[in-house]
N, C-alpha and C positions, 0 to 999 in steps of 0.2 A: 359469464365472463365479460368484463367491461372493456370499453374501448382503450383503456389506458393500463391494462393488466401488466404489461412488461415492467412498469416502474415499482409495482407494489408486490409485497410478499404476503399480504393478507387480504381476504375478501372483505368487501364493505359490510359493516355492522348492520344488522337488521334495522336498528333504530334510525341510522343515517339513511338507509335505503328508503324507509318509509317517509322520511323527510324529503328526500331528493326526488323520488320518482315523480314523473308528471305524465306518464302515458294515460293514466286514468282520466285526465282532462284534455291533454294535447292530441289524443288520438283523432279528434276532429279535423286536424290539419293534414290528414294522410294525402288528400288529393293534391293539396298545394305543395307539400313536400315532394311528392313524386313528380309533379310538374317542374319543380325547381331541379330535381335530380337529372330529369330528362334534358333540360337545358345544359346543365353541367357537363353531362356526358357528351352532348354534341360539341360543347366548347373544348373538351378534352381531345376530341377527335380533330377539331381544327388546329389545335396546338400540337398535333403529333404524339400525344401522350397516350392515345388509344388508337388501334388500328381500326380501319373501316368495319372489319368483321367483328371486332370487339364491341364497337359502338352498336352494331345492329343487334348483338346478343344482349347487351345490357339494356338497350331501350326495350326489347322484347321481354326481358325480365321484369322491368319496371311496369310494363303493360300488364303483365300476369299478376303481379302483386296488386296493382289497382284494381284489377277484376276481382281478386279475392276480397278486398275491402268492400267493393261495390255489392258483392253477393253475401256479404256477411260471414264469409268462411275463413278470414284471416285468423290465425291463432297466435296470440301473444305468448312468448316464452317468458320464464320466470326472470331472465336476466335483461328483458327488454325495459330499459329505464324510461325511455321516452319514444315517441312515435319515429324519430329520426334514426335511433338505434335498431328499433324493431324493423324498419324497412331495410336498412343496410344488412342486418342479420338475415333477413329473408332473402335478399338478393344474393348473398353468399351461399345460402343453401341451394338455391336454384341454379346459380351460375358458377358455383365452385370458387376457386381463387380469383377468378375474374370479377366476381362480386365485390371482392375487397378493394379492387381498383377504383371503385365508384367514388371513394372519398379522396382521391388523389387531388392535392393542391386545394382541399377544402377543409375548413374546421366546422365543428358544430356551430361555432359563433356566427360565421357568416352564413351558414346554412339555415340556422333558426331565424336569423334576422330576415333572410330572403323569404322563408316560408310565411313568416308572420306578416310581411308586407304584402305578399300575394293574397293572403286571407283578408287582410284589413282592406285592401283595394276592392276585393269583390264584395265584401260586407258593406262598405260605404256605398257602393253602387246599389246594392239591394235596398238598403235603408232609404236612400234617396228616391228610388222608384216607388217604394211603398208610401213614402211621404207625399210624393206627387199624386198618388192614387187617392190619399186622403183629401188633398186639396181639391181634386176633381169632384169628390163627393160633396164637400162643402159648396162648391160652386153649383153643383146640380140641385142641392137642397134649396139654395137661394133662388135659383131659376124657377124651381117648381112652386115657390111661395113669392112671386115677383112683387106682388103687392102688399105682402105682410110687413107690418112694422111693430116695433116694441120700444119701451123705454131704454135709452142708453143710460148707463149709470156712471156716476163718480162717487167715491167712497160708499159705494153700494147703496146710494140714494138716487132716486129718479132725477135725471138731468135734462136730457132732450130726446125727442123721439128719433129713431133710426130705422131704416129699412132692415129687414132681416138679413137680406143679401148682403148689405153694407157690414153688418155685424160679423157675419160669417167670413166675409172677405178680409176682415181685420185679422182673424185668425189665420186665414190662408196666407196673407202677407208674411206673417211671422214664420209659418212653416217654410215658406219659399226662401226666406233667409237661411233657414236651417239647411235646406238643400243646396243652396249656393256655397255655404261653409263645408258641407260635406264633400262637394265636387272639389272645392279648392284644396281641402285636406288631402283628397285622393291625388291631386296633381302633385302636391309637394312630396308625398311619400313614394312616388313613382320613380325611385332611383334604385338601381341594383346594388346590393351589397356583395354579391358573389365575386370572389377574388380576393377579398380582404383577408382571408384566412382567420387565424385565431386573433391577430390584431395588427400584424406587420406585413401582410402580404405573403408572397412565396418567391422562392428562387427558380420555380419552374415557369416555362415560357407560356403562360396562359394569356388569354386576351378576354378580359371581362366584358368587353362590348359585345362578344358573340353571345354569351349567355343572356345578357341584358336584352339584346334584340329578340331572342327566342321567347323570352317571358314578357315582352311587350313593355318593358321598362323605358322610359324616355331618356334615361341617362344612366351612367355609372357613377359609383362612389369617387370622390376626389381625395378622400383621406381614409386610409384603412381603419385607423383607431376610432374615428368617428362613425365609420360604417357599422362596426359590430356593437358599438355602445349606445348609438342613438336609438331612443325610444320616444322622441318628440312625436312621431307620427301616431303613436298610441295615445299619448296624452291629449293630443289635439283631437283625435277621433273621439276619445272618451268626452272631452268637453263638448264637442258638437252634439254628441248623443245626449249628454246631460241637459244641455240647453233645450233641444228638442224635446226632451222628457218634461222639462219645466213648461214648455208651451202646451204639451199634451195635457199636463196637470191642470193648467188654468182652464182649458177647454173642459176637462172632466169636472172641475169645481162648478163651472157655469151649468153643465148639465144636470148636475146634482141639484142646484138651485132651481132650474127651470122645471124639473120634474117633480118638485114638491107640491103638495096641495096649496101652500101659501102662494107660490108664483103660478103654478098650473099653466105655464106657457107651452109646455111640450110633453109628449108622452113617448117613451121609447117602447119598441116592440117587444113582445113577450120573450122572443128569442134573444134578446139582449138585456134581460132583467132577471132577477131572482126573487124568491119568496122567503118567508120566515118559517122556522121550524116550529114556532109557536104560534105566531099571529097570522091568521088565515087571510086577513085583508091586505097584507103587505105586498107591495111591488117595489122592489129596491133596485136602484140605479148602480149595481155593483161594478159594471163595466167602467163607469165614470170614476167611481171611488178607487178602483185599482189603478186607473191611469194616473190618478192624483197620488196614490201611495207609492207607485213604482219609481216616481221621480227621485224620491230619497235614495233609493237603491243605486239609481244612475249616478247621482251626485257623489255618493259614498264610493263607488268604484273609481271615479275620477280622483277623489281625494286620496284613496288608498294608493294609487299609482303615483301621484306626485310626491307623497311622503316617502314612498320607496325610492324614488329616484333621486331625491334631493341631496343625499350624502355620498353618492357612488363616485369614486375616483375612476379615471380612465384606466383600462378600457372596459372590458367584458367583466362582469361580476355575476355571480350565481343569483344574486337578488333579482336579477332581470327575469328569472323564470317566473316571478310574481306578476309579470305584465299580462299574462294570457287569461287567467280566470276572470279578472275584472273586465277585460275586453270581451271575452266569449260570453259572459253574463249580460253585459250592456247591450251587446248586438242581439242576443236572443230576446231580452226583455223588451227593448224598444220595438222590434218587429211584432212581438205579440200585442203590444199596446196600440201600435199603428193599425194593425189588421182589425183588432177589436173596436177601436174608435171609428174606423172607417164603416164597419158594420153597424155600430150604433147610430151614427148619423144617417146612415141609409135606411134604418128602420124607424127614424123619428117622425112623429106627427106633430106639426106645429099647430097650437091653438091660436090662430090669428085673431079671433075675436076677443079673447081673454087678453092677449098682448096688446091689442089696439086700444082696449078699454083703458088699460094702465098707461099707455103712452099718451092718450088724450087727456090725462090729468090736467085740469086747468092751470095749475100752478106751473106747468112746463111752458106755458105761453109767456111767462114773465119776460124772458129774454127777447121775445119777438116784439112785446110792448116797448122795451128798451130800445131795440134796434130801429123800430118805426119812428120813435121819437128822435133818435140820431138822424135818420133819413130826412127828418123834417127840420134839422138844423140844430138840435140840442146837443151839447157836449155829452159824451158817453157816461161820465161819472154822474153827472146830474140825472141823466135818463135812468141809470141804474138805480139811483136813489128813489126816483119817482115810482119806478116799477116795484122796488123793494117796499116802499110804504104801502102800495096797494095790496101786494101780497100780505103784508103785516095785518092790514085791516081785515082781509078776508079769513085769515087764521084766527085772529082774536075773536071776530064776530061769528065765526063758524058759518060763513057764507060763501057761496060760489065766487070765484074771482071775477067771473064774467059779469055778475051783477054789480059788484063794487066798481068795475070799470065803466059800466053803463051809466052810473050816477055821475061820472066826471064829464062835464059839457066839453072840455077840451080834448076828450078822447072819443069824440063822436066818430063812428065808423070802425072802431077798433073790435067790435063784436064779431067781424068776419075772421079774426085771428083765432077764434074759439071754435070754429067749425072743425069737425072731425078730420084729421089728417092735414089740416091748415098748417100746423107748426112744422110738421115733416116737409111739406112742399115748399116752405120758405128757406129750406136749407139748400142754396143754389151754388154756393162757391165751389171751385174745383176740389175734388176729393171729399166733398161733404156727404152727409148721410141721406139727402133727398133724392127724389126721382130725377131731377134734371141732370145731376152729376153721375147718375148710375151707369149710363151707357159708356161713357169715357172710362170710368173705373173698370168696367168689365172687360173693355178692350185692352187696357193696360195689363190687367191681370192675365188675360189670355196671352198677351204677347210675352210676358214674363215666363209663364208656364212652358210655352213652346220653346223659348230660348234656352231654359234649363234642360228640357228634354233633349234638345240638340247637343248641348254641352255634355249631358250624361251618356 
């Protein structure tokens, strides 16, 4: 029996049922739906629509249903189209006709919107926590290899030497921006739709702020039609997750490169790599490849939701049922990737001697030659041309750049620029990649992490 059986003379056709049912995926919302129903019952009591005794009985009934779900003993009935109907049906079985009062002054429209906001609020908090845990792992890896350095790249060509900690902190800052966005999204969605009804509110004397306060919402809806049709919070959450996924993908791509024999900058632990079913020698960085691959799925979920939303008239439309699977999937996938990448970085051994040898490539000293000329009074464009000409000679003659520079009388004393680590040490400007700027950067990063933890 459906919730609307009184209007219809025939049961729902099986093909429509198969298209409509959502219990198969929205059952994961049971705790949040029950939480919303508890608050609604309390609000009905405050409004005088339920007696104190009725409230106590219904709250105990909801607790019993929650216990069944927690224990894995809840039994779905054939007519349970979604988690909301299943819980209401079970409440009526346990509490008799009193269970049917639980839906007083409430539509599935505002009920679903409330439940999904509660789920999303918790999900964003958990994603943010796991993202911060990954950042802490990046920071710890950099600290454990405090003097290690490697080439920084542009166009995937060696550019300038950078501290490993500086490189890892670049990723940390991008993830911290993701955390900031997740927290902001959580703030914006923290508005209660309960009391909006199907779309136009109710004639019954409810007080939406009562349920909102019980659920920890910061505010109540201002417009009932907007309350039941708004899925901006899902779209924003999926965007934030997708962008976090893109950042994780970039990190994954880098780990793939670093762990190749060609780069050989790093080795992942055996517990975060896989082998080959055919080639005995293989040690594959699958964790990084999957982090890279999952990003497409996260972007796809965002795209699917936006396309679904774009043509909907006000207010509620059944299309909105399609908001849940993309959200559930993105939440699950990004949490899997965050946990795996945290473990991968925690298992990583950085081959500092290999990376340093690459970073001490003499051609990377070209900018230091140019900047020293500038410090001595030469215009940068002229200095750039002089340094470029020296590099050109070294490349054409297949000779070390240091030897070419040594032949120039005007560049006497420039040989110190070629000492191992000298080019790295010369990076002194605020926010730069050298040791001088490292302490301030570490302090700023720690302050940002602590600030986001407080907000979270």
